[in-house]
PAGU-728465 format. One record per residue (C-alpha): residue in one letter; residue number from 1; z, y negated, x negated. Coordinates in Angstrom, 2 decimals. Layout:
<recs>
<residu A | num NUM | w Z | v Y | u X> .
...
</recs>
This chain:
<recs>
<residu M | num 1 | w 14.92 | v 0.97 | u 4.94> .
<residu N | num 2 | w 12.42 | v -1.94 | u 4.82> .
<residu L | num 3 | w 11.17 | v -3.34 | u 1.44> .
<residu E | num 4 | w 8.54 | v -6.29 | u 1.07> .
<residu S | num 5 | w 6.45 | v -6.88 | u -2.03> .
<residu P | num 6 | w 6.01 | v -10.44 | u -3.39> .
<residu K | num 7 | w 3.49 | v -12.27 | u -1.60> .
<residu V | num 8 | w 0.24 | v -12.62 | u -3.69> .
<residu S | num 9 | w -2.81 | v -15.14 | u -3.20> .
<residu L | num 10 | w -6.46 | v -14.06 | u -3.67> .
<residu G | num 11 | w -9.43 | v -15.72 | u -3.79> .
<residu K | num 12 | w -11.17 | v -13.73 | u -1.18> .
<residu S | num 13 | w -11.32 | v -14.28 | u 2.73> .
<residu P | num 14 | w -8.99 | v -12.02 | u 4.95> .
<residu Q | num 15 | w -12.01 | v -10.18 | u 5.91> .
<residu E | num 16 | w -12.89 | v -9.30 | u 2.57> .
<residu V | num 17 | w -9.23 | v -8.27 | u 1.55> .
<residu F | num 18 | w -9.14 | v -5.97 | u 4.92> .
<residu D | num 19 | w -12.65 | v -4.67 | u 4.14> .
<residu F | num 20 | w -11.21 | v -3.63 | u 0.36> .
<residu L | num 21 | w -7.86 | v -2.21 | u 2.00> .
<residu S | num 22 | w -9.78 | v -0.25 | u 4.76> .
<residu D | num 23 | w -11.81 | v 1.80 | u 2.04> .
<residu V | num 24 | w -9.01 | v 4.30 | u 0.83> .
<residu K | num 25 | w -10.71 | v 5.25 | u -2.34> .
<residu N | num 26 | w -10.00 | v 1.54 | u -3.28> .
<residu F | num 27 | w -6.31 | v 2.19 | u -3.43> .
<residu E | num 28 | w -7.24 | v 4.14 | u -6.77> .
<residu Q | num 29 | w -7.68 | v 0.60 | u -8.49> .
<residu L | num 30 | w -4.37 | v -0.66 | u -7.24> .
<residu M | num 31 | w -2.02 | v 2.45 | u -8.46> .
<residu P | num 32 | w 0.08 | v 1.79 | u -11.36> .
<residu D | num 33 | w -0.83 | v 3.35 | u -15.05> .
<residu N | num 34 | w 2.01 | v 6.23 | u -14.36> .
<residu I | num 35 | w -0.33 | v 7.64 | u -11.78> .
<residu S | num 36 | w -0.90 | v 11.48 | u -12.38> .
<residu K | num 37 | w -3.11 | v 12.18 | u -9.48> .
<residu F | num 38 | w -5.30 | v 10.41 | u -6.95> .
<residu E | num 39 | w -7.60 | v 12.33 | u -4.36> .
<residu V | num 40 | w -9.43 | v 11.08 | u -1.34> .
<residu L | num 41 | w -9.01 | v 13.49 | u 1.52> .
<residu G | num 42 | w -11.28 | v 12.06 | u 4.05> .
<residu E | num 43 | w -12.36 | v 8.68 | u 5.39> .
<residu D | num 44 | w -8.99 | v 7.42 | u 6.18> .
<residu K | num 45 | w -6.66 | v 9.68 | u 4.01> .
<residu F | num 46 | w -5.39 | v 9.99 | u 0.55> .
<residu L | num 47 | w -3.37 | v 11.86 | u -1.74> .
<residu F | num 48 | w -1.50 | v 10.33 | u -4.84> .
<residu A | num 49 | w 1.35 | v 11.45 | u -7.51> .
<residu L | num 50 | w 3.17 | v 9.45 | u -9.81> .
<residu K | num 51 | w 4.42 | v 11.15 | u -12.80> .
<residu G | num 52 | w 7.87 | v 12.71 | u -11.95> .
<residu M | num 53 | w 7.21 | v 12.25 | u -8.33> .
<residu P | num 54 | w 6.09 | v 14.60 | u -5.57> .
<residu E | num 55 | w 2.56 | v 14.19 | u -4.08> .
<residu I | num 56 | w 2.32 | v 11.74 | u -1.14> .
<residu V | num 57 | w -0.47 | v 11.60 | u 1.34> .
<residu L | num 58 | w -1.35 | v 8.53 | u 3.04> .
<residu K | num 59 | w -3.49 | v 8.17 | u 6.22> .
<residu K | num 60 | w -4.62 | v 4.88 | u 7.92> .
<residu K | num 61 | w -2.64 | v 4.81 | u 10.94> .
<residu E | num 62 | w -3.62 | v 1.26 | u 12.51> .
<residu S | num 63 | w -5.92 | v -1.53 | u 11.50> .
<residu N | num 64 | w -6.25 | v -5.12 | u 13.18> .
<residu A | num 65 | w -9.06 | v -7.01 | u 11.52> .
<residu P | num 66 | w -9.08 | v -9.14 | u 9.41> .
<residu N | num 67 | w -4.74 | v -9.22 | u 9.47> .
<residu K | num 68 | w -3.38 | v -5.91 | u 9.24> .
<residu I | num 69 | w -3.56 | v -2.44 | u 8.03> .
<residu V | num 70 | w -1.25 | v 0.29 | u 8.26> .
<residu L | num 71 | w -1.07 | v 3.29 | u 6.42> .
<residu G | num 72 | w 1.47 | v 5.91 | u 7.03> .
<residu A | num 73 | w 2.85 | v 9.33 | u 5.56> .
<residu A | num 74 | w 0.52 | v 12.43 | u 6.80> .
<residu G | num 75 | w 2.92 | v 15.05 | u 7.18> .
<residu G | num 76 | w 5.61 | v 15.77 | u 4.59> .
<residu K | num 77 | w 9.58 | v 15.54 | u 4.90> .
<residu L | num 78 | w 9.34 | v 11.72 | u 4.62> .
<residu D | num 79 | w 8.30 | v 9.41 | u 7.30> .
<residu F | num 80 | w 7.34 | v 5.83 | u 6.26> .
<residu S | num 81 | w 5.00 | v 3.24 | u 6.73> .
<residu L | num 82 | w 3.03 | v 0.74 | u 4.50> .
<residu T | num 83 | w 1.66 | v -2.33 | u 6.02> .
<residu G | num 84 | w -0.76 | v -4.85 | u 4.52> .
<residu D | num 85 | w -0.21 | v -8.43 | u 6.00> .
<residu I | num 86 | w -3.42 | v -10.58 | u 5.21> .
<residu Q | num 87 | w -3.18 | v -14.39 | u 6.06> .
<residu E | num 88 | w -5.74 | v -16.94 | u 5.48> .
<residu T | num 89 | w -4.76 | v -19.89 | u 3.66> .
<residu G | num 90 | w -7.92 | v -21.88 | u 3.21> .
<residu D | num 91 | w -11.89 | v -21.29 | u 2.62> .
<residu N | num 92 | w -12.16 | v -17.66 | u 1.06> .
<residu Q | num 93 | w -8.46 | v -17.85 | u 0.31> .
<residu S | num 94 | w -5.94 | v -15.30 | u 1.70> .
<residu D | num 95 | w -2.20 | v -14.19 | u 0.88> .
<residu V | num 96 | w -1.32 | v -10.63 | u 1.08> .
<residu K | num 97 | w 1.94 | v -9.11 | u 1.44> .
<residu L | num 98 | w 3.16 | v -5.32 | u 1.59> .
<residu T | num 99 | w 5.99 | v -3.93 | u 3.56> .
<residu F | num 100 | w 7.41 | v -0.40 | u 3.18> .
<residu E | num 101 | w 9.53 | v 0.94 | u 6.16> .
<residu G | num 102 | w 10.88 | v 4.03 | u 6.25> .
<residu D | num 103 | w 14.07 | v 5.91 | u 7.69> .
<residu F | num 104 | w 15.89 | v 7.80 | u 5.10> .
<residu N | num 105 | w 19.56 | v 8.80 | u 4.90> .
<residu P | num 106 | w 21.77 | v 6.59 | u 2.52> .
<residu M | num 107 | w 21.52 | v 8.90 | u -0.73> .
<residu M | num 108 | w 17.90 | v 9.04 | u -0.43> .
<residu A | num 109 | w 17.42 | v 5.17 | u 0.03> .
<residu M | num 110 | w 19.61 | v 4.39 | u -2.65> .
<residu M | num 111 | w 17.40 | v 7.03 | u -5.22> .
<residu I | num 112 | w 14.03 | v 5.36 | u -4.00> .
<residu K | num 113 | w 14.86 | v 1.70 | u -3.45> .
<residu G | num 114 | w 14.08 | v 0.98 | u -6.93> .
<residu P | num 115 | w 10.76 | v 3.15 | u -7.46> .
<residu I | num 116 | w 9.27 | v 1.93 | u -4.27> .
<residu S | num 117 | w 10.02 | v -1.40 | u -4.79> .
<residu K | num 118 | w 8.29 | v -1.22 | u -8.33> .
<residu F | num 119 | w 5.42 | v 0.50 | u -6.72> .
<residu I | num 120 | w 4.49 | v -1.97 | u -3.84> .
<residu E | num 121 | w 4.97 | v -5.07 | u -6.31> .
<residu T | num 122 | w 2.24 | v -3.16 | u -8.73> .
<residu L | num 123 | w -0.06 | v -2.52 | u -5.80> .
<residu V | num 124 | w -0.09 | v -6.21 | u -4.70> .
<residu T | num 125 | w -0.20 | v -7.43 | u -8.36> .
<residu N | num 126 | w -3.45 | v -5.15 | u -8.82> .
<residu M | num 127 | w -4.94 | v -6.82 | u -5.83> .
<residu S | num 128 | w -5.58 | v -9.70 | u -7.54> .
<residu K | num 129 | w -7.87 | v -8.11 | u -10.09> .
<residu A | num 130 | w -9.33 | v -5.54 | u -8.21> .
<residu V | num 131 | w -10.28 | v -7.29 | u -4.79> .
</recs>
């Protein structure tokens, strides 16, 4: 399953956006209103839970400054990644898009497609306020 967020334009350089996303504690500012738990577990790992959903641990898997950062599931039953692509569009201007990739059975994919789409859209939308 591959889901993409809408692209959002930010009045920040790609390096500023990359630095923000590289600090996992900043993800708390991007979370939707229905977050029930957020906990930093280390320099490159955090746990979060949305109401009615299981807890998910994300770990920084890859970073390619200032254009790409990849977070992935840190254990658990589901294997997926969340990639932030950052493109420079001008002086202190950049576009950011999030991509969710996971390998799920068809039934699971059908159940989580809507909530995950809404989740990554919320993350990218909240970047314009937080970064």
